[in-house]
C-alpha positions as CSV (number, residue, x, y, z in Angstrom):
1,X,0.1,0.1,0.0
2,X,1.4,3.5,-0.8
3,X,2.2,5.7,2.3
4,X,0.5,8.9,2.8
5,X,3.2,11.1,0.6
6,X,2.2,9.1,-2.5
7,X,-1.6,9.5,-1.9
8,X,-0.8,13.4,-1.5
9,X,0.7,13.1,-4.5
10,X,-1.7,10.8,-6.6
11,X,-4.2,13.3,-5.6
12,X,-2.4,16.4,-6.3
13,X,-1.2,15.0,-9.5
14,X,-5.0,14.0,-10.5
15,X,-6.0,17.8,-10.2
16,X,-5.2,18.6,-13.8
17,X,-6.7,15.8,-15.5
18,X,-10.0,16.3,-13.3
19,X,-10.3,19.8,-14.3
20,X,-10.0,18.9,-17.7
21,X,-12.2,16.2,-17.6
22,X,-15.0,18.6,-15.4
23,X,-14.5,21.5,-17.6
24,X,-15.5,19.2,-20.7
25,X,-18.5,17.5,-19.1
26,X,-20.0,21.1,-17.9
27,X,-18.2,23.4,-20.5
28,X,-17.8,25.9,-17.1
29,X,-14.6,26.9,-15.6
30,X,-16.7,27.7,-12.6
31,X,-18.0,24.4,-12.1
32,X,-14.9,22.8,-13.1
33,X,-12.5,24.8,-10.2
34,X,-15.5,23.9,-7.8
35,X,-14.8,19.9,-8.9
36,X,-11.8,20.4,-8.7
37,X,-11.0,22.3,-5.3
38,X,-13.0,19.6,-3.6
39,X,-11.4,16.8,-5.3
40,X,-7.8,18.1,-3.8
41,X,-9.7,18.7,-0.5
42,X,-11.2,15.1,0.0
43,X,-8.1,13.7,-1.2
44,X,-5.9,15.8,1.1
45,X,-7.9,15.6,4.3
46,X,-9.6,12.5,4.2
47,X,-7.3,10.2,3.4
48,X,-6.9,6.6,5.0
49,X,-4.5,7.6,7.3
50,X,-7.2,9.6,9.6
51,X,-6.8,6.5,11.9
52,X,-2.9,7.0,12.7
53,X,-1.2,10.0,13.9
54,X,-0.5,10.9,10.0
55,X,-0.5,14.1,7.9
56,X,-3.8,13.8,7.0
57,X,-4.8,13.8,10.8
58,X,-2.4,16.9,11.7
59,X,-3.8,18.8,8.8
60,X,-7.2,19.3,10.6
61,X,-5.7,21.4,13.3
62,X,-7.9,21.9,16.3
63,X,-10.6,20.1,14.5
64,X,-8.6,16.9,14.8
65,X,-10.5,16.1,17.7
66,X,-13.3,15.1,15.4
67,X,-11.7,12.0,14.2
68,X,-11.0,10.4,17.5
69,X,-13.4,8.3,17.6
70,X,-12.7,6.8,14.1
71,X,-9.0,6.4,15.4
72,X,-10.3,4.1,18.0
73,X,-12.5,2.5,16.3
74,X,-10.4,1.2,13.1
75,X,-7.4,-0.7,12.8
76,X,-4.9,1.2,10.7
77,X,-4.8,-0.5,7.3
78,X,-7.8,-2.5,7.5
79,X,-10.3,-3.4,4.7
80,X,-12.6,-0.4,6.3
81,X,-9.7,2.1,6.8
82,X,-8.6,1.7,3.9
83,X,-10.5,-0.1,1.3
84,X,-10.8,1.6,-2.2
85,X,-14.6,1.8,-1.6
86,X,-15.8,1.1,1.8
87,X,-12.9,2.6,3.7
88,X,-13.7,6.4,1.7
89,X,-17.7,5.5,2.1
90,X,-16.9,4.9,5.8
91,X,-15.1,7.7,6.1
92,X,-17.4,10.0,4.7
93,X,-20.4,8.6,6.5
94,X,-18.6,9.3,9.5
95,X,-17.5,13.0,8.6
96,X,-21.5,13.4,7.8
97,X,-22.7,11.7,10.9
98,X,-20.5,14.1,12.9
99,X,-21.3,16.8,10.9
100,X,-25.1,16.3,11.9
101,X,-24.4,15.6,15.3
102,X,-22.7,18.8,16.1
103,X,-25.5,20.8,13.8
104,X,-28.1,18.9,16.0
105,X,-26.5,20.0,19.3
106,X,-26.2,23.2,17.9
107,X,-29.8,23.8,16.9
108,X,-31.2,22.1,20.1
109,X,-28.7,24.6,22.1
110,X,-29.9,27.9,20.0
111,X,-33.6,26.8,20.3
112,X,-33.0,26.4,24.1
113,X,-31.6,30.0,24.7
114,X,-34.1,31.2,22.3
115,X,-37.4,29.3,22.8
116,X,-38.6,31.8,24.8
117,X,-38.2,34.1,21.9
118,X,-40.1,31.8,20.0
119,X,-42.9,31.6,22.4
120,X,-43.1,35.1,22.5
121,X,-43.7,35.3,18.6
122,X,-46.5,32.8,18.7
123,X,-48.3,34.5,21.5
124,X,-51.7,36.6,20.2
125,X,-55.1,37.0,21.4
126,X,-56.4,33.0,21.5
127,X,-57.4,31.2,24.6
128,X,-55.2,30.8,27.6
129,X,-52.8,28.0,27.1
130,X,-53.0,25.4,29.7
131,X,-49.4,26.8,30.9
132,X,-51.4,30.3,31.7
133,X,-49.7,31.8,28.2
134,X,-52.1,33.1,25.3
135,X,-51.0,31.0,22.5
136,X,-52.7,31.5,18.7
137,X,-53.2,28.0,17.3
138,X,-52.2,28.1,13.2
139,X,-56.2,27.5,12.6
140,X,-56.8,30.9,14.8
141,X,-54.6,32.8,12.5
142,X,-55.5,31.8,9.3
143,X,-59.1,32.5,10.4
144,X,-57.6,35.6,11.4
145,X,-55.6,36.3,8.7
146,X,-59.0,35.5,6.1
147,X,-61.0,37.7,7.8
148,X,-58.8,40.9,7.5
149,X,-58.8,40.2,3.8
């Protein structure tokens, strides 16, 4: 199996053919540039050596903690970390899962801090809510909207 340097060299060497192919298919320099940038980013940042202390791992800088569970789950050079199909698919699915988890936690924190403001936006002239607040239900809003017309 090639070393991390070889993986990086292959990624960089494939940038030009990727650009030419994307430009030929799309006819757009901008799209070809985006595809090439995505290829370079993916090849340099999502390489198979994220399961050890490697260049690819250290490139993540302060965000490298995101890959700690991955390092603990997968043995180096196993077919699950280095397989051309499964390895890549597992890293992408893992990263999407981490992003989804972070987004869910951020959304929860945001909503828990701003829920009071969201409730105030719903408060209107409706019937008292069981918690003592006046909340207008969607049907009441629709009825009020239609009666104004």
